[in-house]
N, C-alpha and C positions, 0 to 999 in steps of 0.2 A: 616696502614694508617687507617682501620675499628675499629681495638684497640684502637687507639690514639683518633677517635672521641667519642667511647663509654666513655674513660676513663673521657675525657672533660667535655663530658655530665654529668658521674657522680659525678666526684669533683661538679661542679658548684651547682648540686642538691644538696650535701650535704652542701658543703659552705654557700645556701642560707636556708636551713633547719635550719641549725648551727645558723646563724643570727638573725633568726625570734626567735628560743628558746632563746636565750642570750638575745636580744633585750626586749621580754616579760618579761623574768625574771629583767633585768634593771629597768623595769617600774614599777613593785610591789613595789619599796621602792623609786624610784622616784618619781612617779607622785604626789605626796602630797606637793612634791616642785614645780616641773613643769607641772604645772596643765594644760599646753597650748599645753602640747606634748613636748616629748626631754626625755631623759634621760643621765646618768653618768654610760656606762659600757663599756665592752670590744666587743661588737658584730661584730664592723667594723675591728676588726683584721681578721674576717672571709672574706671579701673581701680584703683586703690586703695581706694575704697569696696567695689566687687565684688567684689575679693580680702578686705577684712573680714566682708563678709557670706557668703560659700559658702569660703572659704578658697583653696587653690593653684588650685583646678579652676576656680575663675571668675575669678582674675584671668589664671591663664595664658593659658586660653582666650579671653578677652576681647580680652588683649594680641595674641594669634596673630590672631583676627581684623581688629584694627584696622591691624594690618601688612600682613596680605595686603589687605586693601582699599585702602590707602595706597600699595600694589605699582602699580595700575591708575589710580590718580587724582593720585598728584604725578609732575611733569612729569619730573623728573631720574630717577624710578623705573623710568617708560615709555622713557624713550630709550635706559637700559644695559641693560631686563630681559634682553635676548637676546645682549649682547655681555660683560657684566660678571656672572653670577647670583650671585655670592657678594658682588657688592659689594650688591645689592640683599636678599640672605640676612641681611648683617650691617645693614645702614644701617636695615631696616624690620621682616623676621619677628622677628629675635634683639633688636634694640631695643626692641621694643616688649612682645614675648614675657616676658622678663625685667623688666618693669616687674610682671608678676605672683605673683614673688617675696615680696611684698610679703605676701600672703597667709600666709607663714612664719609669721607674727606674730598669725594670725588667732585663734587660741586664749588667746593671751597677751593679746589688747587685748579680746575679748571676756569674760575671765576678771576682768577690772581690775575693782576695789574701786572706786576713788577714780578721778576724772576727772585725777589729776597723773598715775597710773601710767598709764592709757590713752593718754594723751599722749605721754608717754616711749615706750611701745612705738609708736606713730604716727610718732614722728620717727624712731627707730631703723630701721622698715621701711622708709619712704621714702628713706632717705637710702641705705641700703642697694640697693635697689631703681633708682635715681637712679647709682650708682656704676655697675651692672651695666649700665644702658645706655648708661652716659658710656663703657665700656670697648668696648662695640661699636663706638658713631661713632667715638670713637678711634682704634679698629683700622682702621675702615674709610678714616678720613682719611688714614691713614699711608700703607696700601696702595693704595687705588683713586684718591686727592686730591690725590697729591703735585705735579701740575700746575699747581694753583689758587692754591699757596703765594705770597703778595706775594716780589716779588724780593728786598726789603730783607730778607725775614726769613734766606733764602738766604744773603745776601752777609753776614750776622754771623759765621756759620760759614767763609765761604772764605778758606782761608789757614791755619785751624785745625782744619782737618778733612779728612778724604780723600774724605768724601762728605758736603758739604755739603747736596745736594738731601734727603740721607736725613734729618739733625740738623733742617733747615727744616722739613720734613713732620711731622715728630714735633712740633717747639714750635708750628707754627700749627696742627694737630690739636687738641692740648690747648687753647690760646686759644680758635681758633673754636668747640669744641662744648662747653667750658666756660662759653663766654661767656652762652651759651643756658640749658645746663644747670642751672647753681648757680643763678640768680635764681629761674627755673620750679620748683627743687626747695624754695625759702625761701618764695615761692609757694604752693605747693601744702602745706607744712607748714603753715601759717597757717591755710589754707581748712579744710584738715583736722580739723584740731586745733579751729577753729568749727563745725565739723558735730560734732564729736564732743563738745563741752560745751553746744551749742543744740540739738542735735536727733541723740541718743546712739541713738536709735532705729533710723537709719539704717545705723549700722553694726552693727547685733545681726544676730548670727549666725541664719541660713535652714539649719542643716543639724541 
């Protein structure tokens, strides 16, 4: 039991570290496009893999730790932490925590008898996890980042709505956040399925 606990802690720590490195690298080439945060990359694979190995406890813990660390390393989070607590909670803590819900398919993936079945559950789990992250990011965008909506987006609703700013914030939040989350989800699905097919032992249950 002691060795298992140590292995769990070590794997979570490694997954967190690898996530942060991959996320940082993705930010280097994405920051010119997504200037208010977010990037296109494969960092989420680290949380998915740990959730398939250890179930919900592994995925949720890794996601939470990553979110907490980014609270103090991401510039936008550090600037707003004391003035917009719930913005940070949505954009960081909740957004990464929910990726761990991919672990809901932990048993299905490990009991799959064919690579096709395993890949099917991987795809479903990633889609659900990314949709949950999108819900957090989009909500934060609407509630806290309305002032960053391009004037052209708001102008689309002027004269057609009594609250063009709100509708503009909703539309822009969807466009902005799905703009990096959809490509990232597709890339993560491809990479995780490759891992599943070429190195299935990396997804093997440790429970």
